C-alpha positions as CSV (number, residue, x, y, z in Angstrom):
1,M,26.5,45.4,-45.0
2,S,25.5,44.5,-48.6
3,S,21.9,44.0,-49.7
4,S,22.6,40.4,-50.5
5,G,23.9,39.9,-46.9
6,D,20.7,41.5,-45.5
7,A,18.5,39.2,-47.6
8,S,20.5,36.2,-46.4
9,L,20.1,37.1,-42.7
10,R,16.3,37.7,-43.2
11,K,16.0,34.3,-44.9
12,E,17.9,32.6,-42.1
13,A,15.8,34.3,-39.4
14,T,12.6,33.4,-41.2
15,H,13.8,29.8,-41.6
16,T,14.6,29.6,-37.8
17,H,11.2,31.1,-36.9
18,V,9.4,28.5,-39.1
19,D,11.4,25.7,-37.7
20,Q,10.5,26.7,-34.1
21,R,6.8,27.0,-35.0
22,Q,7.0,23.6,-36.7
23,L,8.7,22.1,-33.6
24,D,6.1,23.5,-31.3
25,G,3.4,22.1,-33.5
26,E,5.0,18.7,-33.6
27,L,5.3,18.6,-29.8
28,H,1.7,19.6,-29.3
29,E,0.6,16.9,-31.8
30,L,2.9,14.4,-30.0
31,E,1.3,15.2,-26.6
32,F,-2.4,15.2,-27.6
33,D,-2.8,13.1,-30.8
34,S,-4.1,10.1,-28.9
35,P,-6.3,9.5,-25.8
36,A,-3.4,7.4,-24.4
37,K,-1.3,10.5,-24.0
38,E,-4.0,12.4,-22.1
39,G,-2.4,14.0,-19.0
40,A,1.1,13.4,-20.1
41,T,3.7,16.2,-19.9
42,A,6.5,16.8,-22.4
43,Y,8.9,15.1,-20.0
44,D,6.7,12.0,-19.9
45,I,6.6,11.7,-23.7
46,H,10.3,12.4,-23.9
47,D,11.1,9.6,-21.4
48,M,8.8,7.1,-23.2
49,D,10.4,7.9,-26.5
50,A,13.9,7.6,-25.1
51,L,13.1,4.1,-23.9
52,G,11.5,3.2,-27.2
53,L,8.0,2.7,-25.7
54,A,4.6,3.9,-26.9
55,P,2.2,5.6,-24.5
56,T,-0.6,3.2,-23.5
57,F,-2.4,4.6,-20.4
58,R,-4.1,7.8,-19.6
59,R,-2.1,9.7,-16.9
60,R,-4.7,10.5,-14.3
61,F,-2.6,10.1,-11.2
62,K,-0.9,13.2,-9.7
63,F,1.1,13.3,-6.5
64,V,-1.7,13.1,-3.9
65,A,-3.6,10.4,-5.8
66,M,-0.4,8.4,-6.2
67,V,0.4,8.7,-2.4
68,G,-3.1,7.5,-1.7
69,F,-2.7,4.6,-4.2
70,C,0.6,3.6,-2.7
71,S,-0.6,3.9,0.9
72,T,-3.8,1.9,0.4
73,V,-2.2,-0.8,-1.8
74,V,0.4,-1.6,0.9
75,V,-2.1,-1.2,3.9
76,A,0.9,-1.0,6.3
77,W,-0.7,-0.6,9.7
78,Q,-3.5,-2.9,8.7
79,N,-0.9,-5.6,7.9
80,T,0.6,-5.0,11.3
81,L,-2.8,-6.0,12.7
82,T,-3.4,-9.1,10.6
83,N,0.1,-10.5,10.9
84,L,0.5,-9.7,14.6
85,G,0.0,-13.4,15.6
86,F,3.2,-14.5,13.8
87,G,5.3,-12.0,15.8
88,L,3.7,-12.7,19.2
89,L,4.1,-16.4,18.8
90,D,7.7,-16.4,17.6
91,G,9.6,-13.5,19.1
92,G,7.1,-12.0,21.5
93,T,6.6,-8.3,22.1
94,G,10.3,-7.6,22.1
95,G,10.7,-9.4,18.8
96,V,7.9,-7.4,17.2
97,F,9.5,-4.1,18.4
98,W,13.1,-4.7,17.4
99,T,12.4,-6.4,14.0
100,F,10.3,-3.2,13.2
101,V,13.3,-1.0,14.0
102,F,15.8,-2.9,11.9
103,G,13.3,-3.5,9.1
104,L,12.6,0.3,8.8
105,I,16.3,1.1,8.6
106,A,17.0,-1.6,5.9
107,S,13.9,-0.7,3.8
108,T,14.8,3.0,3.7
109,F,17.9,2.3,1.7
110,L,16.1,-0.2,-0.5
111,Y,13.4,2.3,-1.5
112,L,15.9,5.2,-2.0
113,T,17.5,3.0,-4.6
114,L,14.2,2.2,-6.2
115,C,13.4,5.9,-6.3
116,E,16.5,6.6,-8.3
117,L,15.8,3.9,-10.8
118,S,12.2,5.0,-11.2
119,S,13.3,8.5,-11.9
120,S,15.8,7.4,-14.6
121,F,13.5,4.7,-16.1
122,P,9.9,5.7,-15.6
123,T,8.1,2.7,-17.1
124,A,5.5,0.3,-15.7
125,G,5.6,-3.3,-14.6
126,G,3.4,-5.5,-12.4
127,W,3.0,-8.3,-9.9
128,Q,0.1,-10.6,-8.9
129,T,1.2,-12.4,-5.8
130,T,-0.7,-10.4,-3.2
131,V,-4.1,-9.9,-5.0
132,A,-5.5,-13.3,-3.8
133,G,-4.0,-12.6,-0.3
134,C,-6.1,-9.5,0.1
135,G,-9.2,-11.5,-0.8
136,V,-8.5,-14.1,1.8
137,I,-7.9,-11.5,4.5
138,I,-11.2,-9.8,3.6
139,G,-13.0,-13.1,3.8
140,N,-11.4,-14.0,7.2
141,L,-12.0,-10.6,8.8
142,T,-15.6,-10.7,7.7
143,K,-15.9,-14.2,9.2
144,Y,-14.5,-13.0,12.5
145,C,-17.0,-10.2,12.7
146,I,-19.8,-12.7,12.3
147,V,-18.2,-15.2,14.7
148,L,-18.4,-12.6,17.4
149,Y,-22.2,-12.6,17.3
150,H,-22.8,-16.2,16.1
151,P,-19.9,-18.4,17.2
152,D,-21.9,-21.7,17.0
153,I,-23.0,-21.6,13.3
154,A,-21.2,-24.5,11.5
155,A,-21.2,-22.8,8.1
156,I,-19.4,-19.7,9.4
157,N,-16.6,-21.8,11.0
158,S,-16.1,-23.9,7.8
159,Q,-13.3,-23.3,5.3
160,W,-15.6,-22.6,2.4
161,F,-17.3,-19.6,3.9
162,P,-14.3,-17.2,4.0
163,T,-13.2,-18.6,0.7
164,L,-16.6,-17.6,-0.8
165,L,-16.3,-14.1,0.6
166,A,-12.8,-13.8,-0.8
167,I,-14.1,-14.8,-4.3
168,I,-16.8,-12.2,-4.0
169,A,-14.3,-9.5,-3.0
170,L,-12.1,-10.4,-6.0
171,L,-15.0,-10.3,-8.4
172,L,-16.1,-6.8,-7.1
173,G,-12.5,-5.6,-7.5
174,G,-12.3,-6.9,-11.0
175,I,-15.6,-5.2,-11.9
176,F,-14.3,-1.9,-10.6
177,N,-11.1,-2.2,-12.6
178,L,-13.1,-3.0,-15.8
179,Y,-15.8,-0.4,-15.6
180,L,-14.9,2.3,-13.1
181,T,-11.3,3.2,-13.8
182,K,-12.1,6.9,-14.2
183,K,-13.1,6.9,-10.5
184,F,-9.7,5.4,-9.4
185,P,-8.2,8.6,-8.1
186,V,-11.4,9.5,-6.3
187,L,-11.5,6.0,-4.7
188,E,-7.8,6.5,-3.6
189,G,-8.6,9.9,-2.1
190,I,-11.6,8.5,-0.1
191,M,-9.7,5.4,1.1
192,L,-6.7,7.5,2.1
193,S,-9.0,9.5,4.4
194,I,-10.4,6.3,5.9
195,H,-6.8,4.9,6.1
196,W,-5.7,7.9,8.4
197,A,-9.0,8.3,10.3
198,A,-9.3,4.6,11.2
199,W,-5.7,4.4,12.3
200,L,-6.2,7.4,14.7
201,A,-9.4,6.0,16.1
202,I,-8.0,2.5,16.8
203,V,-4.7,3.8,18.3
204,V,-6.5,6.3,20.6
205,T,-9.1,3.7,21.6
206,L,-6.5,1.0,22.5
207,W,-4.4,3.4,24.6
208,V,-7.5,4.7,26.5
209,T,-9.3,1.5,27.2
210,S,-6.5,-1.1,27.5
211,P,-4.2,-2.0,30.5
212,R,-0.6,-1.0,29.5
213,G,2.5,-3.1,30.0
214,K,5.8,-1.9,31.5
215,P,8.4,-0.8,28.9
216,S,11.1,-3.0,30.4
217,E,8.9,-6.1,30.1
218,V,7.4,-5.3,26.7
219,L,10.5,-4.3,24.8
220,F,12.8,-7.0,26.2
221,T,10.5,-10.1,26.4
222,F,11.2,-12.7,23.7
223,T,9.2,-15.8,23.3
224,N,9.6,-19.1,21.4
225,G,6.0,-20.3,21.0
226,G,6.8,-22.2,17.9
227,G,9.3,-24.6,19.6
228,W,12.4,-23.5,17.6
229,S,15.9,-24.1,18.8
230,S,16.3,-20.7,20.4
231,A,14.4,-17.4,21.0
232,G,16.6,-15.7,18.5
233,G,15.7,-18.2,15.8
234,A,12.0,-17.8,16.7
235,T,12.3,-14.0,16.4
236,L,13.7,-14.4,12.9
237,V,10.7,-16.6,12.0
238,G,8.3,-14.0,13.4
239,V,9.9,-11.2,11.4
240,L,6.9,-11.5,9.0
241,T,4.9,-9.2,11.2
242,A,7.4,-6.4,10.7
243,W,8.5,-7.2,7.1
244,S,4.9,-7.3,5.8
245,V,4.7,-3.6,6.5
246,F,7.8,-2.7,4.4
247,V,7.0,-4.7,1.3
248,G,5.0,-3.4,-1.7
249,Y,5.7,0.3,-2.0
250,D,7.1,-0.5,-5.5
251,S,3.4,-0.6,-6.5
252,S,3.7,3.1,-7.4
253,V,6.5,2.2,-9.8
254,H,4.1,-0.3,-11.5
255,M,1.7,2.5,-12.1
256,T,4.3,4.8,-13.6
257,E,2.7,5.1,-17.0
258,N,-0.5,6.3,-15.3
259,A,1.3,9.1,-13.4
260,H,1.4,12.7,-14.5
261,D,5.1,13.9,-14.7
262,A,6.1,10.4,-13.7
263,S,9.9,10.8,-13.3
264,R,9.2,13.3,-10.5
265,T,5.9,12.1,-9.2
266,I,6.8,8.5,-8.6
267,P,10.0,8.9,-6.5
268,L,8.3,11.6,-4.4
269,S,5.1,9.7,-3.8
270,L,7.0,6.5,-3.1
271,M,9.1,8.0,-0.3
272,T,6.2,10.0,1.1
273,A,4.0,7.0,1.3
274,F,6.8,4.8,2.7
275,G,7.8,7.3,5.3
276,T,4.4,8.2,6.6
277,N,3.0,4.6,6.5
278,A,6.1,3.2,8.2
279,V,5.6,5.6,11.0
280,L,1.9,4.7,11.2
281,A,2.7,1.0,11.3
282,F,5.4,1.4,13.9
283,I,3.1,3.4,16.2
284,M,0.4,0.7,15.7
285,A,2.8,-2.1,16.5
286,V,4.0,-0.3,19.7
287,T,0.3,0.3,20.6
288,L,-0.5,-3.4,20.2
289,I,2.5,-4.8,22.1
290,F,1.8,-2.4,25.0
291,C,-1.9,-3.1,25.1
292,V,-1.9,-6.8,24.3
293,G,-2.3,-7.9,27.9
294,D,-1.8,-11.7,28.4
295,V,0.1,-12.7,25.3
296,D,-0.4,-16.4,25.9
297,A,-4.2,-16.0,26.2
298,V,-4.4,-13.9,23.1
299,T,-2.4,-16.3,20.9
300,A,-4.3,-19.3,22.3
301,E,-7.6,-18.1,21.0
302,T,-8.4,-20.2,17.9
303,S,-11.8,-18.8,16.7
304,L,-10.5,-15.2,16.3
305,T,-7.2,-13.6,15.1
306,P,-5.1,-12.0,17.9
307,F,-5.8,-8.3,17.0
308,V,-9.6,-8.9,17.1
309,V,-9.1,-10.5,20.5
310,I,-7.2,-7.4,21.6
311,F,-9.9,-5.1,20.3
312,Y,-12.6,-7.1,22.1
313,N,-10.6,-7.3,25.4
314,S,-10.1,-3.5,25.2
315,T,-13.6,-2.4,24.3
316,K,-15.6,-5.2,26.1
317,S,-18.1,-4.6,23.2
318,K,-18.9,-6.7,20.2
319,A,-20.3,-3.7,18.4
320,G,-17.2,-1.7,19.2
321,T,-14.9,-4.4,18.0
322,V,-16.8,-4.7,14.7
323,T,-16.8,-0.9,14.2
324,M,-13.0,-1.0,14.5
325,V,-12.6,-4.0,12.2
326,V,-14.9,-2.7,9.3
327,P,-12.5,0.1,8.2
328,V,-9.7,-2.4,8.1
329,I,-11.9,-4.6,5.7
330,L,-12.6,-1.5,3.5
331,T,-9.0,-0.6,3.2
332,F,-8.0,-4.1,2.3
333,W,-10.7,-4.1,-0.4
334,S,-9.2,-0.9,-1.7
335,A,-5.8,-2.6,-1.7
336,L,-7.2,-5.5,-3.6
337,V,-8.6,-3.1,-6.3
338,S,-5.2,-1.3,-6.5
339,Q,-3.3,-4.6,-6.7
340,L,-5.5,-5.8,-9.5
341,A,-4.6,-2.6,-11.3
342,T,-0.8,-3.1,-10.8
343,A,-1.0,-6.8,-11.7
344,S,-2.8,-5.9,-15.0
345,R,0.3,-4.0,-16.0
346,Q,2.1,-7.3,-16.4
347,L,-0.4,-8.6,-19.0
């Protein structure tokens, strides 16, 4: 080979080496030239560039934190408790059970589709509809705990008292989102532990202390307490008890731009949270319908919500009932904080 050919090859090799070093430097600069890209992988940055979007949020959420976020924002088994009255009144114990079964099957295909979309288009969105709902639930559950000890106080039984508690809960959630966002993954980890521990404690307590119904009666007894044209129609109205458990796992998608390696983390965390929490909620629902006792007596109580009545009938203790309700309140407040975060992605 001629000397001119050798020089040309050396020049080309040197040029290739320089281009590669330049490319590596540009990628490093792209990843770390702004605080908003902190925690982002090269895949995250590539996906955002491909969609024509600029990074906005620090990516603090990894897989476990995102599973905790998704689990606590949906509060699946907790919603089974708070919405139990709808299913018991319209549909009965049989309606609660079978709507759960069909809801689980249908929702699985829904979230598999959403996982595919979130993997292909890992960007954030938001919704606001359930934020106030969590505040109202917190206010009412706190009221029920007080009513157990002081049922005759007029202020507690008024409409403004739980509303005031709901406003306080919303304000505290807003303060956390404004000033303690760095602690978000820590909060989700703590609440995930409470989420699991409280579920186990409540399920075990109810099975141990409550009288249990016969499967043939529990699973195939349908009621029409709302006065609808048929028990089947009433069961469709009472589907809210089951469906509330399967709605909201898209919250992880709304936090996509806060997730590390989002195109992989979001689909895996979504299906992990959905699968585990659907099972927890289903077991809780089965526990409640087998341990409810006299359905008519439970739904007829006006000063307390049905699940609190079941807790009290099972434990025969005001302190025991409050101890079981407090973790539910805490997890709903965590859900409120998380839902404020998802809603803010819409702004």
